[in-house]
C-alpha positions in Angstrom: 115.8 64.7 133.2 116.4 67.3 130.5 113.3 69.5 130.0 112.6 70.7 126.5 111.6 74.2 127.8 115.2 74.5 129.1 116.6 73.7 125.7 114.3 76.2 124.0 115.3 78.8 126.6 119.0 78.2 126.1 118.6 78.7 122.3 116.6 81.9 122.8 119.3 83.3 125.1 122.1 82.6 122.7 120.2 84.0 119.7 119.0 87.0 121.6 122.4 87.8 123.1 121.2 88.3 126.7 118.8 86.9 129.3 116.8 90.1 129.2 116.3 90.0 125.5 115.4 86.3 125.6 112.9 87.0 128.4 111.2 89.6 126.1 111.2 87.1 123.2 109.8 84.3 125.3 107.4 86.6 127.2 108.8 85.4 130.5 110.4 87.0 133.5 114.2 87.2 133.6 114.2 85.1 136.8 112.3 82.3 135.0 114.8 82.3 132.1 117.7 82.2 134.5 116.2 79.3 136.5 115.6 77.3 133.3 119.3 77.8 132.3 120.5 76.7 135.7 118.3 73.6 135.7 119.4 72.7 132.2 123.1 73.0 133.1 122.5 70.8 136.2 120.8 68.2 134.0 123.7 68.2 131.5 126.3 68.3 134.2 128.3 71.3 132.8 128.2 75.1 132.3 126.8 76.2 128.9 127.3 80.0 129.3 129.8 82.3 130.9 127.8 85.0 132.6 129.1 88.5 133.4 127.3 91.7 134.1 128.1 92.9 130.6 127.6 89.9 128.3 127.1 86.1 127.9 129.5 83.9 126.1 129.3 80.2 125.2 131.5 77.8 127.0 133.1 75.0 125.0 130.3 72.7 126.2 127.7 75.3 125.3 129.1 75.7 121.8 129.1 71.9 121.3 125.5 71.6 122.5 124.1 74.6 120.6 123.6 73.0 117.2 121.8 70.0 118.6 119.7 72.3 120.9 118.6 74.3 117.9 117.5 71.2 116.0 115.7 69.9 119.0 113.9 73.2 119.7 112.9 73.5 116.0 111.7 70.0 115.7 109.5 70.4 118.8 108.0 73.6 117.3 107.5 71.9 114.0 105.9 68.9 115.5 103.4 71.0 117.4 102.7 73.0 114.3 102.3 69.9 112.3 99.7 68.5 114.7 97.8 71.8 114.5 97.9 71.8 110.7 96.6 68.2 110.7 93.5 69.7 112.5 93.2 72.3 109.8 94.8 75.1 111.9 97.9 77.2 111.2 99.6 77.6 114.6 102.8 78.0 116.4 105.7 80.5 116.6 107.3 82.4 113.7 110.1 84.9 113.7 110.4 87.1 110.7 112.8 90.1 110.1 111.9 92.9 107.8 113.1 96.4 106.9 111.5 99.3 108.8 109.9 101.4 106.1 108.5 98.6 104.1 107.3 96.9 107.2 105.5 100.0 108.4 104.0 101.0 105.1 103.1 97.6 103.5 104.1 94.4 105.3 102.3 95.2 108.5 99.0 96.2 106.9 99.1 93.1 104.7 99.8 90.8 107.7 97.1 92.1 110.0 94.1 90.4 108.3 96.0 87.2 107.9 96.9 87.1 111.6 93.3 87.9 112.5 92.2 85.0 110.4 94.8 82.7 112.0 95.0 83.7 115.7 97.0 80.6 116.7 100.1 81.8 114.8 102.5 83.5 117.2 104.4 85.9 115.0 107.3 88.0 116.1 108.2 90.6 113.5 111.6 92.3 114.0 111.9 95.5 112.1 115.5 96.4 111.3 117.2 97.8 108.2 120.5 95.9 108.8 121.1 92.6 107.0 120.5 89.9 109.6 121.9 86.4 109.5 118.6 84.5 109.3 120.0 81.1 110.5 122.4 82.4 113.2 119.9 84.9 114.6 117.1 82.3 114.8 114.7 83.7 112.1 112.3 81.5 110.2 112.5 84.0 107.3 113.6 87.5 106.3 111.7 89.9 104.1 113.9 92.1 102.0 114.1 94.4 99.1 116.9 94.3 96.6 119.4 91.7 95.4 119.9 88.5 97.4 123.4 88.6 98.7 123.4 85.5 101.0 123.7 82.2 99.1 122.7 80.3 102.2 119.1 81.6 101.7 116.3 80.1 99.6 114.2 83.1 98.3 110.6 83.3 97.3 109.6 86.3 95.2 106.7 88.3 96.7 106.5 91.2 94.3 108.6 93.0 91.6 110.1 96.3 92.8 111.1 99.3 90.8 113.5 102.0 92.1 112.7 105.5 90.9 114.8 108.6 90.6 112.8 111.3 92.5 113.1 114.9 93.5 110.8 117.7 94.6 109.4 120.0 92.0 111.2 122.9 93.7 114.6 121.2 93.5 114.1 120.4 89.8 112.9 124.0 89.1 116.1 125.4 90.8 118.6 122.8 89.4 117.2 121.5 86.2 115.9 118.0 85.3 118.8 115.6 84.3 118.2 113.7 81.1 121.3 111.4 81.1 123.5 109.6 83.6 126.2 112.1 82.9 124.0 115.0 83.8 122.8 113.1 86.9 126.4 113.1 88.2 126.3 116.9 88.5 123.3 116.9 90.9 123.2 116.4 94.7 122.2 113.0 95.8 120.4 111.5 98.8 122.0 108.0 99.3 121.0 104.9 101.2 124.1 104.1 103.2 123.3 100.4 103.8 124.2 100.0 100.1 127.4 102.0 100.3 128.9 103.5 97.2 126.9 101.2 94.9 123.5 102.7 95.8 122.8 104.2 92.4 123.1 101.3 89.9 121.7 101.6 86.4 121.4 99.0 83.6 123.4 99.6 80.4 124.1 97.4 77.4 127.2 95.9 78.9 125.8 95.3 82.4 125.5 97.8 85.2 127.1 101.2 85.9 127.3 103.1 89.2 126.6 106.8 89.3 128.1 108.9 92.0 126.5 112.3 92.4 127.5 114.9 95.0 126.5 113.9 98.5 123.6 115.9 99.9 122.7 113.3 102.6 123.6 109.8 103.4 121.1 107.9 105.7 120.2 104.3 106.4 116.4 104.8 106.5 114.0 105.1 103.5 111.5 107.4 105.3 114.3 110.0 106.0 115.4 109.7 102.4 111.9 110.5 101.1 111.4 113.3 103.5 114.8 114.8 102.5 113.9 114.6 98.8 110.5 116.3 99.5 112.4 119.0 101.4 114.4 119.7 98.3 117.8 118.6 99.4 118.5 116.6 96.3 117.7 113.6 94.2 116.9 110.2 95.8 116.7 106.8 94.2 113.8 105.3 96.1 111.8 102.1 95.8 108.4 102.6 94.4 106.9 101.3 97.7 108.3 104.4 99.4 108.1 107.0 96.6 104.7 106.0 95.1 102.4 107.9 97.5 104.5 111.1 97.3 104.6 111.0 93.5 100.8 110.6 93.4 100.5 113.5 95.8 102.7 115.7 93.7 105.4 116.4 96.4 107.9 114.2 94.5 108.4 113.9 90.8 109.8 110.9 88.9 112.9 111.6 86.8 113.6 109.6 83.7 117.1 109.5 82.3 118.6 107.6 79.4 119.0 104.3 81.4 116.8 102.5 83.9 117.8 101.7 87.5 118.5 98.0 88.0 115.4 95.8 88.6 114.9 94.5 92.1 112.4 92.4 94.0 110.6 92.1 97.3 111.4 88.6 98.6 111.0 86.3 101.5 114.0 84.1 102.2 114.5 81.2 104.6 117.7 79.4 105.6 118.9 76.8 103.2 118.4 73.2 104.4 115.5 74.2 106.6 112.1 72.8 105.6 109.7 75.8 105.6 106.5 75.3 107.6 103.1 75.3 106.1 102.3 78.6 107.9 105.3 80.3 106.4 104.3 79.2 102.9 100.7 80.4 103.7 102.0 83.9 104.7 104.1 84.1 101.6 101.1 83.2 99.4 99.0 85.8 101.2 101.5 88.5 100.8 101.8 87.8 97.0 98.1 88.3 96.7 98.0 91.3 98.9 100.8 93.1 97.1 99.7 92.2 93.5 101.7 92.1 90.3 102.4 94.8 89.5 102.2 95.9 93.1 99.6 98.3 94.2 102.1 100.8 95.5 103.7 101.4 92.0 102.7 104.9 90.7 102.2 103.3 87.2 99.3 101.3 88.6 96.0 103.3 88.1 
């Protein structure tokens, strides 16, 4: 007889990339995860995974079984959650991916009271600035800042988000305050490398234009960008959720040039074709209320 726990374990191993990572995700020992895989393979009568000391790869049978296994595992989770919701309880597992700086500064503090109010929700929050594949990596949703690049995602807006040109008062005193995009190009820039060469995008009458200043620092983390700007290394185009406290404290100064940076949003997105759970919708609603519109972190908010 095929056990559902074996199917869920198989899906977790594939999505996590290793038995060790799956064991951490499932909060089980590696030996239990391995035993469940072996038992599942015996029940199915074929190998699902090639195991080496370095990596796991799917066999042909494993690849054929994976999609159905994912559906079965998800339906079991959704059925259990549905039963809990019928009793007026939000319950069951959720996996959400979010960027590091926003998660640390705003998402985590907003989620803590919600999770305390709904202790039967089993939330796993993965903090990573890379763009994850929500469906392939097994996430119920991703929280992101910026444009929505993946058309396979259904996005819910959580809050508007402004990006602000910022620099330290000392840097501006030494190098001058740019007034136009042309003057901005002559300055030293601190760039977010996950956006590549298109990091500094501004709205003009005909659409958008990209400004390329001299590189002072390229980095894939917003905390480091802010700290580098505070240290006087150059100008950084930062989300208000990062720059707001530093602007209020006077260690960064907002720069206004002749065109505005492109508007962006904080959004939660789930894979297309997947019916989002009641608890995921409840989290999204809670986050909208917690962030506000305009959001509390924007320095224009009194």
